[in-house]
N, C-alpha and C positions, 0 to 999 in steps of 0.2 A: 231298181235292178241291182245296184251296188249293195244295198242292204240285204237283198235276198241272197246274193252271192256270198256275202260275209257269213250269213246264217248257215250256208251249206259248206263253208270252207273246212278243210280237214282239221286245221288247228282249233277252230271253234268247237268242232265236234269232239276232238280229243280232250279238250278241257272239261267237257261235260261227262266224260268217262269217269266212273267212280274211282278208278285206280290211277287216274292221271297224276295225282300228287306223288305216287310211288314211282311211276315211270319216268317222270322228269328228274328224279334223283340220279338216274343212271342212263342218260340219253345215249352216251357213246356205246355202252355195252349192248343196249337193246338195238341200237342202229346197226351195229356190226352183226348181231345175231340175225336180225331180219334180212339184212343184205345177203348174208351167207345162205339163209333159207331160200331167198329168191333165186340165187344161183343154183342151188341144189334142185329146186323145182324146174328151173329152165333146163337143166340137164335131164331131169326126169321125163319131161315131155319131148325131149329130143331123141330118147332111146327108141321109141317105136318107129321113128323115121329111119333109123339105121337098120332096124329089123326089116322094114319094107324094102330098102335098097338091097339087103342081103338076099331076101327071098326072090325078089325080081331078077337078081343076077344069076340064080341057079339054073332056070330053064334055058336062057341063051348061053349058058356056060361061060359067063364073063368072070373069069377068075380074078382079074385085077380089081374089079368093082366089089367082088365078094370079100377079098382080103381087106380092102380099104374100109368097108362097112364093119367088118369084124373088129379090126384094130381100133377104129373110132369108137365102137361100142365099149371095148375094154377100157380105153382111156377115160371115157365119160363115167364108167362105173367107179374107177379109182377116184376121180374128182368128186363124185357124189358121196362116196364113203368119207372122204376127208372133210367135205363140207358138213356132213351130218355130225361129225365129231365137233366141229367148230360151233354149230348152232346149239348143240347141247351145252357147251361151256358157257356161251354168252346169253342164252335164253333161260335154260333150266338153272344154271349156276347163279345168275343174277337174282332169280326169285328167292334164293336162300339169303342173299345179301339184303334184299328188301325186308323180308320178314324178320331178320335179325334186328334191324332198326325198329320195326314196328313193335316187336316183342319188348325191346328195351324201353321204347317210348311208353308203351302201355304200363309196364312195371313201374317206371319212375313216376308216371302220372298217378297210379294207384297209391304210391307211397305218400303223395301230397294231398290226397283227398280228405275231406272231413271225416271224423270218426263215425258220424251218423251214416255215411255211405257204407262203410264196412259192417256196421251193425244191421243195416237193412238188407245187404246182399250177402248171401252165404258164400263161404270160401270156395265150396265146390263149384258154384256158378262162375265165380271169377276165374277159377282154374280152368274151367271148360272154355272160357272166352280166350284166355291167353295160350291155350294149347289147340283145341279142336278148331276153333274159329280162325285162328291165325294160320293153321295148316290149310284150311279151306281157301283162305286168301292167297297163300303161296301157290296152291294148285291153279288158281285162276291167273296169277301173274306169271307162272312158268308154263306148265303144260297147256293151260287155257289159252294164253296168247299164242303159243306155238301152233296149236292145231287150228286156231282161228285164222292166223296169218297164212298157214299152209293151205287151208281150204280155199281162201280167197285167191291166193296166188295161183293155185292149181287151176281153178275155174277160169281165171283170166288168161293164163298161158296155154291152156289146153284147147280153148275154143278156136283160135286161128289155125293151127295145123289140122284140126278136125274139119273146119270149113274148107281148107285147102284140099284135103283128100276127097271129101264128098259133102257138099252142102245138104243133099237130100238125107243122108244118114245122120248128119249132125242134128237136123230138125227132129228126126225120129228119136235120137238119144235124149234130147231135152224136152220131149213131148209132155212129160208128166211133172216137170220141175216147177211149174207155177203153183203147185200145191205145197211146196217147201215152206214158204213164209207162214202159211196158215198153220201147218203142223208145228213149226218152231214156236210160234207165239202161244198156241194153245197148251202144248205140253210144257214149254219152258216156264210159263207163269205158274203152272201147277207145281213144278219142281221147286221153284222159289219159295212158295208158301209152305210146302211140306218140309223142306229142309230147315226152315226157320223153326217150325214146330219141333222137328227132330232134335235140334240143338238145345231147345228149351227142356226137352225130356232128358237129354244128356246132362244138362246143368243140374236138374233135380236129382238124377241118379248119382252124379259126382258129389253133390252136397250131402246126400244121405250116407254115402260110403265114407266120406271124410269125417262126418260126425261119429259114425259107428266106430271107425278106427281110433279116433281120438278118445272115445268113451268106452273102449273095449273092457276096461277094468269094471266099470259100472255095469255094463251089459252082462258080464260074467257073474258079478256078485249078485245081481238080481235074477239070474237064470233067464235072460231074455234072448238067448241065441236063436231059438226057434222063431220067436216073433220077429226079430230083426231080419232073419233069412226070408221069412214070408213077405215082409214088406219090401225087401230088396228085390225079391222075385216079381212082385207086382209092378214095381217101377221098371224092372228090366223087361217085363212083358209089354208094357206100354211103349217103351222105347223100341222094342222089336217090331211091334205092330206098325209104328210110324216108319221104321226102317224098311220093312217089307213093302209098305205102300209107296215109299220113295223109290225103292228098287224097281217096283213094277212100272212106274212111269218112266224111269230112266231106261229100263229094258225095252219099253215100247218105242223110244225115240229112234235109236239107230236102225232097228229093223224096219221101221216105217219109211225112213229115208232110203234105206237100202232097197226096199221093194220098188221104189220109184225108179232107181237105177236099173234094177233087174228087168222091170217092165220095158224100159228102153232097149235093153240088151236083147230081149225077145224079138222086138221089132227089127233090130239090126240083123240078127241071125237069119230071120225069115226073109226080109226084103233085101238085105245086103247080099245074102246067098244067091238070091235070084239074079241080082245085078252081076255077080261073078259068073254065073252060068251063061248069062246073055252077053258077057264080054264088056259090060259097061265099066267095070273096074277090074283091076288086076288082083291076083291072089295076095300079093304083097300088100296092096292097099287095104284089102279086106282084113288081113291079119293085123296090120298096124292099127287100123281103126278099132278092131276088137280090143287091142291092148290099151288104146286110149279110153275105151269104155270101162275097162277094168280099173284103170287109173282114176277114172271119174267116180268110181264107187267110194274111194277114200275121202274126197271132199264131203260127200254126203254123210259118211260115218263121222268125219271130223266135226261137221256142224253139230251133230248130236252131242258129241263129247264137249265141244266148246260151249254150247248153250248150257249143258248140265253143270260144268265147272264154273262158268261165270255166274249162273244163277245162284249156285251154292256160295260162291265167293261174295256176291252182292249181299246175300242174306247174312253171312258171317260178318261182313264189313259193317252192316247196320248195327249189329250187336256190339262190335268194337267201338263204333262211334258213340253208342250210348254211354260208354265209360268216359270218353273225351268231352261229352256234353256237360258233365259235372265239373263245376269250377273248382280249381285248386284253392287251398287255403291262402288267403292274402298275406302280403308282407313276408314272403319266404325268400331267404338268402339274398337280400338286396344290399346288405352292407355288412358282410361277415366280419370285417376287420375293425368295425367301429367299436371303440371302447365306451362302456357305459359309465356315465358320470356318478361319482359317489354322492350319497345323500344320507342324512341322519336317520330318516325314516325309510328303512329298506323296503318294506311292504306297506302298502296303503290301500284301504278299501274306502272309496268315497261314496259311491251310490250304485251298488250292485243289484240288478234286477234281472235274474236269469230264468228262462223257461226253455224246456226242450221243444224246439220248434216242430219237429216231425212227430212228437209223441203227445202233443198238448191235449188232444181229445182223449186218448187212452190213458195218459198219465199226467193229469193237470198239476204237476209239481212246479213250485217257484221258489227260488232262493233269493231272499232280499236281505242285504247287509249294508250298513251305512257307518261311515265315520269310524273306521278302525285302523289302527296303525301298529306295525310290528317293528321294533328297533333292531338294529344289527346285533346278532348274537342272542336274541331272545328265544326262549323255548316255550312255544304255545301249544297247549293241549286242546284238542277239539273232541267233544263228546256229545252224545245225543242218541236217541232211540234209532232203530233201523229205519231208514228212509228220511232221516232228518236233513240230509244234504251234505254230510261230511265229505264223502268221496267226490261228489259234484264240485264242491268248493275247491278241493285240491286239484282236480282236473282242470279247472278254469285257469289256474296259474300257468299251466303248460299250454294253454290254448288248444286243448283237445276238443273243446267246444268254444264257439265264439260267443262273447257276451257284448253287452252294450258298451259303446265307447265311454272313456272317462270314468270307468268304474274301478279297475284294478291298476295299481301303479307299482312298478319295481324300480327302486332307486331313482325316483323322481320322474320316470317316463311311463306313459301309458303302455301297457304290455302289447296293445294292438299295433303300436308303432315300432316295436322292437323286432328285428328279424328273428324268425323262429330258431335259426341256428345258434344265435347268441342267447336268446331267452332260455332255450332248453339245455344249453351248456352251463349256464349259471344257476339253473333251478333243476334239481334232480328229484326223482320220485321213486319210492319203493312201495309197491302195491302188495295187497294181501295175496292175490293170485299171481304167482311169479312165473315168468316165461324164461326158460333157458334154451339156448340153441343146441343143436346136435354137434357141438364142438367139445374140445377138452376143457378142463376146468380153467386153465390159465387164459385161453382165448375168450371164454365167456366173461372173465373178469376184466379183461383189457379192452372190451368193446367200447369204443368212444374215446379211448386214450391209450394208444399203442406205445407211447414213449415211456411208460412206467417201468420201473425196475422190479426185479423179483423181490428185493427187500421191502419195497413199498407194499407190494401185494401181501407178503408174509406178515408185515406189521398189522395190516387190516384184518387178515385172517385170524390173528390172535385176538384182536379187539372183538371180532364177531364170534369168538369161541368156536371156531370151525377148523382151525389149523390142524389139530391132532387128527380129526376125522378125515380130512383131505389127505394127509400124509399116509394114512393107513390104506388108501385106495391102491389098487394093483400098480398103477403107474403114477401115483401122486398127482401133481398138477397137470400131467399130460393125459390123465384118464378121460376118455370120451364119456360124456354124460348121457348119451342117448337122446331120443326125441323128447323135447320138452323137459329134459332132465329127469327122465323116468327112473334112473338108477338111484335117485336121492329121495329122502323123505321130505315131507312138506316143510318141516322146520329147517332142515339143511338148505333147501332151496331159498327160503326166505333170508337166511343169514348170508348166503352167497350173493343174493340180490343187494343186500345192504353194502357188502364189500364193493360190488360193481358200481353202485351209485357214488360211494365215497371216493373211489378211484378217479372219478371224473372231476374231483376237486370243485364241487359246486359252492356257490355262495349261500344258497338256500336249499334245505333238504325237506322234502315232503314225505312223511311216513304214514301210510294208510293201513293201519291195523296190520302191520307187516311182521308182527311177532305172534300172530294168533296160533300158529302151529308149533311155537317154540316153548319149551318147558319154562315154567314161571321163574324158577331160580336162575336158569340160563339167561332169560330175558332181563332179569334184574342186574346180573353181572355185566351184560352187554350195555345196558343203559348207563350204569355207573361209569364204565370205562369210556364209553362214547362221549358222554357229557363232559368228562374230565379232559379228554384229549381234544375235543372240538368245541371249546367254549366260545370262540368267535363265530361259529356257524349258526345261522338262523334255522330253527326247526319248527315245522308245523306237524304235530303228531296227533293223528286221529286214531283212537283205540277204544275197544269195548272193555278192555281191562283197565280199570281205573286205579289199580295199584301203582302204576307208573306216574299217575297224574300229580302225586305229591312232589315230584322233582321238577315240575313245570313252573316257569315264572308266572304264567297266567293261563287260565282255562276258560275256553269259550263253550258255553252250553247252547246247542242248537235244538230247535224243536219245530218241525214242519217248515224248514227253510228259513227260520228267523232266529236271531240271537236273543235268547231270553234271559241269560245271566252270564256274568263274567267275573273272574276273581281267582284267588288262590284256592288250593284244595281245601284248607281249613275253613276259609271264609264261605265257600259254597256249601260245605257240609252244614253250616249254621243257618244259611238264609234260603237255600234253593231246595224245595221239595223234589223237583225233578232230578237234581244231582244226587240227592239223598237216595232216591229210588234206584237210580243207575248204580250208585255205589253198593247198595245192598245186593242188587242182582249180580254185580261183578264179584262180590265177596262169596256169594253162594256158589257161583260157578267155579271159583278158585277152590273152595272147600271140596266140591265134587271131584274136581280134577286131582286134588291131592289124595283123596280117599279112594279114588277109582284107579283105572289102568292108566299109567302115565303115557305121554307121547313117546312113540318109538323114534329114537334118534339114531337107529342103526341103518346102514345102507341095505336096500332091498336086494 
């Protein structure tokens, strides 16, 4: 008996409620809101009784009773209005506080997820989850809870006065209500399924739009505007079809429940009117009871709204939970202040065997390297054909992908044991494809190190051969760069990315073909100045331009994920057929570059 009672207890039931973790964050605010709502509903069901007293006082000309009923009605209306103001603050307002935390939590969690997750899930889909889905959750936690509690309270509070006025009419009013649970379950389940499908359609629509906007230059250059509009129209039509389907079921809900109430009203008007004629009840009682029936129509309509909003909220919450089901990268921010011990071998590869876990069937690539060491201050060149593993190797040092333990070591410590905040502070990377934020130049450069002075930034701007071009901008360092640095050429963005990486003052710098869009002569000047000014800095430089490899202390030649040769530029030209072939290709590309149209280094 006790176990059964525990299963039916309100607390146990509340904990099974999908949104319980959110509600328990603000128990005081929700409690005040619900208490205020209860008082408002209590006032609401009292109003028809005052109407009854006023009407029944008219015929016997009882002026005192009429005035008392009228003044009481006015006071209750004032209290009701103030109460409605309070429950809007504490119920509707709290829902905004909840989703603010949910949105921040989702965003922070997404920042810490493995790179594979972001590669598998389009940005548009994630945007849909952190906007549309979270808004659906807010509707369930705000208006959804409000109308649910309001409907339950009204049904509980309205029944006693109705029975007090007329048990017979009360039974007639509720005659059709046993059908409510059946309608609620049948239509509510359908709404749940359709809404989840609708959100998936919205994700696809958002993903396509986001890709189209990002690639608008390519779309225009290939004259694909008509094709993309047609495809977007198809996706929009599929979304519209599911939306209309959902709206149809939602539109069916409230009218169905309202019909039950109106059917009861029909019986009350008919049979209740007969009772008035026969003197079984007074006119005031009949009018008051009729007002109760009108009030009773709101809980029925509210149940329809509540089920719709909660079903949509539950479906949205499942999509949000799918994000939280993905585990964050391990060893994150656990010891931010720990200093890394010095070691003569700054980088060490003992036994690296890496495969892309989620792409193994479609892309059976593996990177296998053993017994390699990079001393502090060494400049290592990494070359190889496309797909040989150069970029993968560099990404592993930042733990953008997780590899087997005891494979990569930084200053004597396994990189898997180093907190990411420290690892990525000491190792910086400049990629071929550069991302710049929609900030001004100086803010983009200072990201990750806000304490730098203008002189330090200016020095590195000169080193990267970009200072003059930045100074010629309309507002100099304060010039906004636009989305993804759209106002800059490819070479300019790459040089600014080098400045940004060096401003972080790393111990190791990874360069992944980061001068591919820079003029050959400019690249040569940058390399000369860079190596002269940063002799103690360890550099791993992957490039398809082998002209810079003559400046490297050692070159590693990769082929299909394995190290096939290593040595200096001159040594490899003598012993390595693969390096000779890569060198010849690089020289031919440089000749074409010099004889053809040069890279545009002007601002767009």
